[in-house]
N, C-alpha and C positions, 0 to 999 in steps of 0.2 A: 175736239173727240170726231171722227164721222159718224153720221145718222146711222147708219148702215154695220157699226160695229159688232153695235148685242148681235147682229143677226146674221154676222160673219163668227162669231165665237158659238152661237149655238149651232152652224152649221158643221163647225168644228169638232166641237163634241160629240153631235149626232157619227159624223164620220169616225172620228177615234174609237170610241166605243163600239161601232163596229164593225172598223178596218183591223182593228189589233186581235181584238179574238179570232179573227179570221184566218190573220198571217201566224197566230201562234198555233192557232188547230192545224194550218196548213203544215207549218213546221214540224212539230209533233207527229203528222203522220209520215209525212217522209222518214224522218229518223226513225219511226215505227215498222215502214217498209222496209228501211234497209236495214236495220236489224231483226226484221221477218224472213226476208230475201238470206242474211246469211244464217239465221239457224236452220230453215228449208234448206237449203243446198247443200250445209254440214250435212244433215240429216238424210239428203238424197244420196250423197255419196256414201255414206254410210249404209244405207240400205241397200243399196248396188251391188258394193262390195261383200257383204256379208248373204245377197241373193246369190251372187255368182258362188262364193265359198263356200255354202250350203250345197250348190248343184256338182260343184266339183269337189266336195268331202267325198260324198255321194257315190260319185265316178270314180275318182282314187281308190275306193272299197270296191266297187264291183268288180272294177280290172284288176284289182291284187287276186281277189277272189275265183277272177275269171281265169286268171293265168294259170293257178295255181291250181286249177280244174284240167285245163287244160293239159298241163303238163303230164297229168299222172292219168289221162284218160286214154282207154286203148286203142280207138280211133286211132286217134292221134298215133299212139307208137307203130301199133299196124303200119299207117300210110306212110311214117317216116322210113319205118326197115323194110320195109316192099313197095313204096310207090302205086301199090296198086288202087284206083282209085272207084270212093264208095257216096254215097248219091248222103251218106249219115253223117261226112266230114261237113259239106255246104249246110245240114240243118242244123250243126253245131255252134255254125257262124250266126247264122241267120235268126234262129233263135233267140238267142243271147242279143244282137242288136240290132232287134225289130222292139229291145224293153230298154235301149238309153235313150239321153237324151244327146250325146255326142256318140258317134258312131264309131266304127274303125276298120280298119286295113291288116287283115290276118296273114301273117307269111310263113311259112314254116318252111325252115332250109334246114338241109342234108350236115353232116356232119364235115363235110369237106368245102361248104361253103357256096353249093349252089340251091338256088330259092327251086323247092321240090312243089310248093304250093301255095298261091296267095286267092284270094277273094276277097272282095268291097274298090273300095272307089280309091285307087291310086292316085290322088292327083298331087301328092308329093315328088313323081317318079323315084321312089324312096329304091324299088326295085335293080333303079339302073345307077343308085350313088355309088359311090368310088369306098366310101369310106365304112360298109358294109363287112369287110376285111376287119380292120379296128375295132371295130363295132361287136362283132363274135367273140372277139379279143378280151376286151372288156367284162363280156358276161363270162367267157371259160374263168377271170378272177374270182365270180363271184360267185365260182359253185354251182350252188342249187338255188340261190339267194335271188329275190328278182331285182334288177335294175330299171330305173325309170331317170329318164336324161331327153336332154333336149341334144337335136342333131342338129347341122347347118346342111340342109339340100338342096339341089339346082330346084326349080320350077318356071317353066316358062320364062328360063330367060336371066329369072335371080335367082338371086338363093334367098329362102325361106326358113326360119325355125320351126320343127315340128317336133314333137311331144310322143313319147313312144313307151313301151313293157317287150322289156327282153327276157327271158329264163330260159337255159339250160335246160334238155330235154333228156333225162339218163334212164339206162336199162340195167338190168346186170349185167350186159354186155358193154357196159359203161356209153358214154358219149357218143348221141346216137342223134342228135341236131339240135335245132332250135328252133322258139317259138318267138314271133313279134307281134305287139299292136301297136300301127302307129296311129294317134288322134286325128280322126276328120278335123282341119283345118278350119273346112266351113262351117262345120258348128259349130268350134270354138270361137270365131268369129263371131257366131249370130248371137250363141248368149252375151255378147258383148256388145251386143245394143238392145238398150234398153227402154224400159216407158219412158225413163225420168231426164232421158235425150244428154246426159251425160259421156265424156268419153272415157273409155273402157281399156282398161288394159291387163294381160298376162303377160308373167316375166317368169323367167328362170332365177335365182338366186344371184347369176351375172347380169343382170338389166337384160337377157337376150328375149326377146318380146315373140311369144309364142303364138298370140291371137289379141286385135285389136280391131278397137269402134271406128276409128280412121286412121289408116296412115301418115298422114301429114307429121303428127307424130311422133315421127321414129328419125333418129337421122340417119343417116347413109351405110350402116353398118346392121341397121336392123335392130340398133337399142336404143332404151330409153333410157335418160340419165339427167332426170329433175334438180334444179336448183332450187335445195329449200330456204325460203325466206322466213317462216315460222313451223310450227310443229304442223299445220292445217294448212301452208297457203305452198306457193313456189312458183318459179318461171322458166319459161319455156320456150328458146325461139323468139322472148322479149313481150312474151305473155303471161299474165299472171293468174294465176289456178287456184280453188281449192281443191285440196288433194286429200283423200283418203287410201290409208295403205294397209291389205291383212296376212298375212302369210298363211297356206295352207296346210293344215296339222298334217303332220305322217306324208310330208313331199318337199320336193324342191324350188313351188311354185310362190309365186310373190300376186297380189290384185291389187290393181292402181285404178281408182273411179276420181277422175278431175272433172276441175266446173269452172269455166272463165267466167272468174271476177267481173269483167267488163258489162256483160249483159243484164245480167240484175241490177249493174246500178248506173245504165244508160235507159234504164227502163225506169229509176228512181228521178232522175234527171229532167228526161220529159216529163216526167207526171206533175212535178215540182213548176219548170218553165208550165204547163199548162196550165194547174192550178196558180200561178201568181197571172196568168192572161185571167181567170175565171174573178179571182179578185179585183182585176184593174176595173174590170165590165163592171163587177158588182158596185165599185168606188163610183164609177163613174154617173151610174144608174141613181145609186145611191146622193150623190151630189145633185141633180136634178130635182129626188124627190124631197130630200133637207131642204132646197129652195124655195121649193111649193111652200112648206110645210113651216117652213120657219118665215117667210116671207107672208102668214096666216098667224103666225102665230105676232110676231115684231109690227106687226099691222097697228094695231091701237097705241101703242106708246112712238112709232115713228108721225105718226099725225100729232101726238100729243109735243113732241120736241117739235115740232114745225109749228104745231100754231104760236107754243114757249117762244119759239126763234120770233113769228111776225110779232108775237104782242111785243118780245122785248125791245124790235126795233118802230113799235108806237102804230100797228096795227091792230086795231080793238074789233075789228067785225073777225077776226081769224078763228069761226067760229068750229066742232071739233064731230064730225060723223060718227060713233065707236059703235058698232053693232051689235058686238059681242055682250053678251050677258054674263059679265063677271065682274071683278072688282075695278077691270082698268074703263068699262059704263059708267059705274058712279064717279070716279074722278073725274072723268068727259063730260060728263053731267056737272059736276059742281064746277070745272073750267068754267062751261057754258053760260053758267046759272055764276059767275066769276063777273066775266064777261059781260054779260047782262045789264046787273049791278052798275059796274062800271060805267060802260057806256051810259049808264042810267043817270049813272052823276052826275059824270061829264053833262050830258044836256041840260040836268035840273041847272047845274051850279054854270051854265054860260046864260040859264035869265035871271039870276039873280045877280045882286049888285056884287062889284069884287069889294066895296065898302062896311057891308051887311056882316055883321060878327058871327053870324052863327053860320051863314052862309061857307066864310073863310074857316070854321072849327068843322062845316061837313066836310067839306075838300080836303081839308087837313085828315080827316080820321079816313077818308075813303084810300086814300094812295096804300097802294101796294105794291113788293116788292114781288118780281115775277124770279126773281134767282134764287127763292126760297124752292119753287117747285121746280125748275129747271136741276136744282141740283139736289134734290130728292128722288126728279124720276134717274137721274145719271146712277144714283146708287142701288135706283129697284133696279136698272136693268141688270145690276151685277149678281144683287139680290135672289133674285126667281130663281137663279140658276144652284146656288151654293145653299142656301134656309129660305125655304120657300113659307116660312112659317113664320120667321121676322119677315120675310117682303110684305106678310097680308098684316103683319102688325106698321108695317109701316104706313099703308097705302090707311089704314082705318085710321092712326094716329093722322095725318095729314088731311082724311075727312073733317075730320075735329076739329083741326085747326082752320082749314077752308069754310065750314061750315062755321062757327063763332066768327071768325073774320068778315062771311058775308052777311050775316044776320044784324039789319040794320035796323031793326025794332027798340032797341036799346042803345041809347048814348052813354048811358052807365054800366059798371057792374058792381058786382060788391068782390074786394079784394081775394076772394073765395075761389069767385070764378075765374077773376084774370088770375091768379097764381095758379091753377089750374093748366090753364090756355097757356103763362108762360111754361109750364112745366110738360108740355107736350110740344110745343116748339124748340123744347129744349132737345128731349128725345130723338126729335127730327135729327137735328145738329150731329146729335152722341150717335145716329146708326151708320151718321159717316165719318167721322172723328175716332170711334171706336173709344180707346180708355184715355186718348188724349184730350177727351173732356170732359172735364169732373161740376159739379154743381150741387148748389142746397139750397133751398125754398123754405125759411124757417119763419113762417107765421102761425101765431097763437090763435085758440078759438076765440078768445075774448074780442078779436081785431078784426074774423071774419067775414061778417055783416057788413064792414062800412065800404060806402059807393067809392069809386072812381071814376074817372074818362076812361072809355071804353079806347083799349090798343096805345096805353098810353108809354106801360113799361115795356113792351116789344123793339121798341126801336134802341131805349137802350139796351138790352141786350144783344140784340142782334148789332151793335157798332162795337162790344166788347169780342166777340166770334169772329166780326170783319177782320178789323184791325189787329188782334190778340194773334192771330195764327200768323200772321205775317212777320210776326216778332219770335214768337216761341213755336213750339213742336205740342205741349200741353199745356192748357191752362185748366184753373177752375174761377167758378162767377160763383158768388154767396148771393143773398137775396134774403135782406130781414126789414119786416116792419113795427113801427115803435110812435106812440106815444107822448110827445114831448111840448111842453108851456104853450098845450090847449092847439096842438097841429099834429097831423101824422105826418110822419117821415119814412119815406118810402128808401132803404139802400141799396147800391147796387154797386158791388164791390167784385175788382178781378187779380190776375197776377200775371196780365199782359206785358205788364214792363211800363205801362202810364204813356205819358205825351209831355213833348217839350213844352217849359213853364211856359215860354211865348207864345206858342201855338193856344197852349191852355188858356192863357188872359184871352188870346184873343176871341175866344171861343164864348166867356165866360161873360165877355165885353160885348160881344154880339148879340149873345139872348136880351140885352134892354133896350136892343133898337127897335124903332118902329118896322123898317122893311132889312131882308138883309139877301141879297145877291151873290153872295161868294160862298163857293162852293165846300168852303171848309164849314165845319159844325152844320149846314142845312139842317137835316133830319134832327138834330139838338136843339134848336131854334126852333122848327116847328112845335116841338112839344113842349117849349117855355114860352112859346108865343098862344098857342094853346089853351094855357095854364091860368096863364095871366089874360086873359080874355076873358074864364070861366070866372075866378075869383079875386083876380084884383094883383096888383103889382105883388103888394106884399107874401107872395106866391110864386111857387117856380122851379127851375132846375141850378141844382150847382157843383160843379167839378172839380177835385182836385183829387190830385196821384198824391198814393199812400207808400207804402213803405216796397212794395214789389208789383203795386202795376196804378190802375186808376178807381174811383171812389165818385160814385153818381149823389147824389141826394134828388131826392123832391119832396120837395113841402107841400100839402095839401091841406085843405081846411078836413075838420072831423065832421061827417055826415053821415049821419047809420042808414039802414037799407031803406026806411021807413022818408026819408027824404029832410030828416031832421038836421040841422047844424047841432051842433055841440059843440057850446063853448067852452 
């Protein structure tokens, strides 16, 4: 496993937790923006047609009342009958038109069809329209009723639709003429231009466009015929629009308001692209920041791992300098203390004779397997991320083991202390193997003060763990202590599958040799040799296969804490 993998995990962890919420927020914002655009555009279309509807409704009522008033006005009747000019006629028109949002042109036509009078801006050239005769016939058919209709007239070389009001003027003499009011096309188009910048049209019931804010929406004969794709959307000339339509009460007019779908959603698209660029920039900056941050956090672990690798390869001067004021500094100090102790013991052992038994005992006792710390650090790297409390427990347990292991003031310890050390040792492995490792230590109170050589049981337990997990996924280790035949028997039993009998015989026979240079059972040989050096050949280690695994039995003399041997 690469030494910077933990660093990469932290970087990915920070980047993931920073960028994912941003992407989710951006997506939600764009979605909300699209929905808001849809709602706003729908409301704008509705407000537009309602505003125009209110204005046209008021205008329509005003012109209905005005035509009714003019039909009976004496000034109008006298003028049609006599054609004598009078200033009051202009005044009637100006007073009304000045109060209207949509102005008009007034035409007075005699009974024979000739135009007697007109006032206003005849922008549509209505007076030259050849269909006036047919218009008057339609008015005749209505008797004294008002007609409101759309006429197609030629203006500036093109045919345009105009909206007009017409009434017959009658007296007791009969029909004497007609009055016609043509609404200003400019004013109608002016109200189609609105503050919401929507496309607006006013049509009759036959889709003839009377006024629009943009002629591009018209076909070649001046009509507007949309193709509806839903109740509020349509397509026209391959363009999709929001559309809102209302009918003007008491008239034959329809009002349309359209807004292209392209504009709001193209804004949302570019906003999304801009947001992605911001996120990419943020991720880049975050990567730089998190790299610096994780380098600082993982520097102590990297230093410890590097030192452990060098220690594993035989470099006993690989001291670490951890400047942080936390558990890593404590671990580093313990590691440095361990190196100092080991270097001191090696130097001391080099001065002593290899033939001296106590020097050999010291050498055997000072052996320390760095794989334990290396495995614990590997476990600690991931536990720091997932469970800080468990990581703290690992560090404290490891510190306790190192402290016990490096304490050279005692060569012998009580069973209570040694079993407590074994318990911590097993806990460290359980942090790594979880529920796959089960164990039990059965020590009665009356045996707790018996003394044994320090660090004698741990290699046997380590042997069960090391080779047990190579054979099985789950193992169990049971430790028990008993007095029998004036001797202390320590039994370490596992269910790890045991050892081939031929190999087991070789290990047991090697324990009786004076020297042992075979790698097979070398650690177990050291334990047996240490016991025989101290207590004689009647004591030692014996191993046998049980039903499910291996049973290791250590026989020792009974020595109380006071140092007296009980026979």
